[in-house]
N, C-alpha and C positions, 0 to 999 in steps of 0.2 A: 728758130726757137730751140735750137739744139744747145743744151747746156752740158758741159763736161763736169762730171762729178769727180772730185778729188778726195781720196781717202788718206787718212793719216797713216804713215808708215810706222810711227812710234807714238806711244801715249803722250810724250812730251809735246807733240804737235797739236794735241787736242786743246781747243780753247777752254774747255771746262777744267782741264788739268792746270793750265796756265793760270786761270783765275783762282783756283783752289790753292795753288802754290803761292801766288801773290798774297792772298788772304792770310795764309799761314805765316808768312813773313811779317805782315802787318800786325797780326795777333801777337807774335813773339815780341816785336818792338813795343807794342802797347803794354803788354804784360810785364815788361821790365820796370814800368813805372808804378806798379801796384805796391801796396804796403808790404814790408818784409814779413809780416806774420802770415801772409798768404802765399809765401814762396813755395812751401812744400805741399800745399793742399790744392787750392783753387788754381794757382798759376800752372802747376804741373799738369793738372787734369785738362785745362783748356788747351795748353800747348800740345799735349798728346792727342787730343781730339782733332785739332786742326791738322796735324800731320797725318792722322788716320784717313782723312778725306782724300788726300793725295795718294796714299797707299792703296786705298780701295779702288780709286779710278785706275791706277796703274795695273792693279791685279786683274781688273775686269777686262 
C-alpha cells in the first residue's frame, strides 16, 4: 500500500493551472462573439479576470 507522491516541479504541471488556462482560452474565444458595444467594458473585464486566475495560481 505504498504510494509514491509526485510533486509538480513547475506551476504549469498543476492540474488546476491547466484547467484555469484552458478555461481562459475558452472565455476568450466565446467573448469574441459578444456584441461590439461590449468590446471595451464587459469583454475586457471578463478576459482580464480569467487571466488573473492563471496568474494567481502561478504566483502562489
